[in-house]
Every structure is written in structure tokens, then in C-alpha cells.
N, C-alpha and C positions, 0 to 999 in steps of 0.2 A: 358392452365393450367400452364406449367411448368413456363412460363414467367411470370404470377398472383404470383406464388410462390415465386419471387425474389423482391415484392414488399410490403408495408407495406400496413395492413388494411389501412382504414381509419379512420383520428383523426383529431381533432380542433388544434390548435396551437395558443398557448397564448404567450403573448410577454409584458410582465410586465418590470417597469422601475425603482421600488424601492424594496427593501427587503419586505415592507408592501405590495406590491401588490403581489409578490412571497409567501407570506404565505398566503395571502386571499384567492387565485389562489388555492392554496394548500389545504386549509378548503373545496372548495369549489368541486373541482374536483377530489381529492385524492379518495373518495367515489366510483368514476367512473373509475378507474384505473388510475388515472390523474398522469404521470410522469415528473419527472424534466429533462430538458434537455439540457446539456451542453457543453462536446465534442461531445458526441453521440457516441463514438466510440467502447463503448459495447452495449448500448441499439440499437441503428439503425441495426447493423449486425442481431442481435435476430427479430427485428420485419420484417425485411425482409424476413426470413424465417417464420413469422409468429407463433413465438415461443411465444413472447409478443405483446399484440392487445391494448396499450393504447389509451383509445377514447380520451386524452388530451394530448397534452406535453406542458410544461410550460417552455419554451426557457427563461433559465436568463442571454442570453450569453447581452443583454443589460442593465442591471443592475448595475450602479454606485458603482464601490467599492468593485465588487465583484471579480475583478483582481487584488489586492492588495496583495502584496508580500513584506514584511519589518519585522524588528525586533521591538518588543516591549517586553522591559527588556528583559527577559528572554528566550525568544521564539523567533522564525522565525514564523511570523503568512503568512498561504497560505491560500489566499480566493477561492470561490468555482470555479472561471473561469480561475485560473493560468494553464497554459498548461505546458506539460510534459518537452515540447520544452525550456521553461524559465531556465530551470536546466542544460541546454546545457552548461552551462559557469559558474563557481559558482558564486552564487548570492550574498554571502558575503565572507569575509575575513575568514581565520580559517577553521576547517578540518569540519564541518558540511556542509559548501561550496563545499567543496571538493567532501565528501560524494556524496552530493546530485549528483554533474556534472557526477561523475563516474558511479553510477547506473542507472543513468538517459537514458545512450548509453547503457543499456541492454533491456530498454524496447521494445517491437515489432520491427518497422521500423519506420522509419525517417517520413513519411505522417502522422500515426498514433500521432508521438510525437507532432504534430505540433498543433493537434486538441485534444486531449486527454487532460482530467485533472486530477491534482493530486487528488483532492477532490471526484470527480468522481470516479477513482478507489477505493478509499477505500469504497464509496457508495456501488459499485458492488460489494467488497469484494470477489472476487476470490481468491483462496486461493495462486494459482501463481503471484500473483501483487507484484511486486518489492517496492510497495508504500507502500503498507500492511505491508510488512516485516520491510521497513524501520519505519514504522509511530509504529510497535508493537516493534522492537529491543529499540528503543531510549523511547519511553515512551509517544509519542503525546498524546495532549489532544484535543479535537474536541467540537465545537461550533456548537448546532445544534440551529434552529430556528422552528418555528410555533406560529401561534395566539393567543399560551397559554403563548405565553414567548420563552424563551432564556433558554438551559442548556449546561453544560459541562460534556461531559461522555470521560473518560479514555480512551484510547484505546482498553485496556484488556477487558473491556466492552461492547463495540462497536461492535466488531467481533466476532461473535456469532457461524459462521459455515459458509459451502459451499452458498456463495453468499445472506448471511443473518446477518444483523446490527440489531442494537439497537433502529435503528430509527425508530417512528412509523409513520404511512403513511400519517400523515398531517405535517410532518417534513422535515425540508433541512437541508445537512449540509453546513454550510455557512463558516466554515473555518478551516482550521488545523493546531495546534499550534507545532512545533517541538522544544523541548529544544536545548539549545545552547551547544557547546560540549567544555569541556576544551580544552585549544589551545596547550595542549600535548599529547592529545586523538589521539590512533593509530586505524586506522579502516582498515576490510577487507572484502572483497564482493566476493563471490562466488556462479553460479550457474550453472546447467546442464541443457540443453534442447537437443532434436534431431538436431533440426536444430536453427541456428540464426535466431532469434526473434519468435518461437515458445516462447507458454508457459514451462515456467520453471517447470521440474519435481521432483525438489529440488533447494533450495536455502541458503545461510547461508551469513549472515552480522556479524561482531561482531566489539567492540570496546573494549578499555581498557587503563588504565593508569600505566606509569613503576613508581615508588618511590621505589629509592636504589636496581634497578635490576628486583623486581617482581611485577606483574600485582596484579594491583587494582582496582576496580570497573568495572569487565567484565561485558560485555553484550553479549549474543548469542541469536541469533536470527534466526528460522527457516520457511521459507515457502515452499509453495509446495507439502510437505511432507504429511501434515495432513489436517483436514478441514478448517482452519485458520492459518496464520501466530502468533508463537509466541514467547516467550523467554523462553530457556530452563534452568531453575534454575541448573540442575546438573553439567550443562557443566560447566556455570559460578563458580560454586563451586571448579569444579576441576581446573581451574587456575586462581583463586585469591588465592593469596600469593605466586605463583612460579615464577619460573624464566622461562622466554620462551625456548622454547628447544623442536627439532622435537617429541621426546617422549611424552613430555606434549600434544602436537598437537594432536596425534594419541589420547590420552587418553581424550582428552575433543572430539572428533570426536566419539570415543566408547561411552562417557557419554549422547553424544545428541541421539545418535542410539537405544539406550538401552531405553531411556526417551519419545520417541515418539511412537503414534502409528498411523502407515501410512494407507495411503487409498490405497485401489486395485480398477483396471479396467479390461478392457479386453484387455489391453495393458501389464500392470504391476503390479507385486505381491508386497506384503507388503514386503516381505524381500528384494526387488531389491529397493524399494526405501529405506528400511532402510541402504543400502548399499550407497547410495547416499547421506545420511545426514552424513554418516562417511565421505564419500569424501571430500563434501562441506565446511563442517564443518574444517577439516584440512586445506581444501586449502585455506579457508576464512584466516583461522590464518595465514598460510604462506604468504598469501598477505599481512596482517600488519606488517610483518616483512619487507618489501621490501620497 
């Protein structure tokens, strides 16, 4: 019995070759708990423990074009099969490429980064997901497809809660679009976890620009502390129009800590997570100054 518990329940695997075949398969099998399989680094483990028992897996790895990673106008477009490992080195020049490369090295462990996908991470919507934090902080737009057509969903409407998104059961996330960052953008990232590779208990990503020595266009995102990653307007308001300083960074951390509604679990109190938000926000801002 113990060995069986580490094996998924039986399922049927479907291997579409086109996006039309993907959406048609979803329309047919989603009502039977059909699921999309891309990297499988989140889905397969929960199937192994039988916490999920999809009757059908729609494997999209053979679909032409879903591994596309390219600049389209003012956005970096990331297809549904682009792996975390694609970002180990900057995929484009400028601050966005550098930011993605830096954050990618904090995702789990190397073998997972070579299979897991950017869009899969968004669709799974773990509160601690680094890519959810990046997308929420930068204001990503997501291309969602079904037999009914396609729609663009802003990230702040897409992420709804713990592993909960705005995706309908017959839709799949075909592409994420990250806005390119101005060349003078500074960024800082910091996350806290008990061990390297563990899920972050709290993480912060900040971006801003300097004009005449003052911060403008500040973005402050927090992940891991609440049920989904999001921007913290109170911390951004604290920063905008001010000159960077240790005192300012402490104030922004305090503003972020007061703004969040922290999760609790058997190991972590809300007050502890709030303290972490103070620390990771300040440290992300310090990182941006380096």
C-alpha cells in the first residue's frame, strides 16, 4: 500500500500537436478533471500522493510555438512551455533580462528549473512562486485560450488566492507578457526560506527609477506572505518622490508590513510573517542600491 501511494492513479495522456488540438482536448476532457501538463513539477508530485487524480493529462510539450520567448513591441512574450532554466542567463539586454536571470536562480533546485515552466508556475499560483511575484510586481498580461477564443487577463485579476486563478476549466495559459523595463530601472529582490530551495515564507521584489536623485515609478511586490503575490501601494507611495536612504527603506518596509494580511500555519504566526515582510522589503531595496 505504501508503494502504491507514491504512484499516480491511472490516467489517459493526450499529446496534441497544435493549439487548436489543445483547446479542443480541454473542451472535451476538462469536465472529466482533465489537466494541462507542461513541466509537471507541481502537478506530478501531487498526483503521486494522490492529492489530485486527473483522468486525463493533455501534454502540450509537442505543440509548436509554445516554447517561444521573444520581444513583441513593449513586452517580453513567454510561451507556455518556456522553462525556468531559459532565464539562467539574461534572455534580453537591459534590466528585465538581468532581473529574470537573478530571480530564476532562487527557484527551487536546478533539476526542477530545467523542467518547470514560467506559465505553469503562474497557473499553479502558489503564493510563494517567484514568477507570480515577478508578474504581479511588473504588471504582466496573460494570454488565455479556449475553444471560445482568447482573452488577455491582467495578472492582478488572474491571481485570486492560494492555487486559485481566473482560468476557466476549459482554458489554458498560452503566454505571459512582461512589460520591458526602461534602461535606467533599478531592481532588488530578496526572499527568506528555511533552507535553500524551500518555498519562500516571504519575498519582495522592487523596481524604481531615479530622476534628480529622487525615486519615481516605484513598484513593490510581496509574495509568500499572503494568499497571492501583489503590489503594495502603501510602500510605493512611501518611496516615490524621496531620495533613497536607509531610513526611507525602513519606512517602506514598515508600510508594506502594515498593509499585508499575513497567512498563518502550524509553524508560522501572522506576526512573524509581518516581520519578515518588513525585512525582505528593506533588503530588496538595499539590493537595488548595489
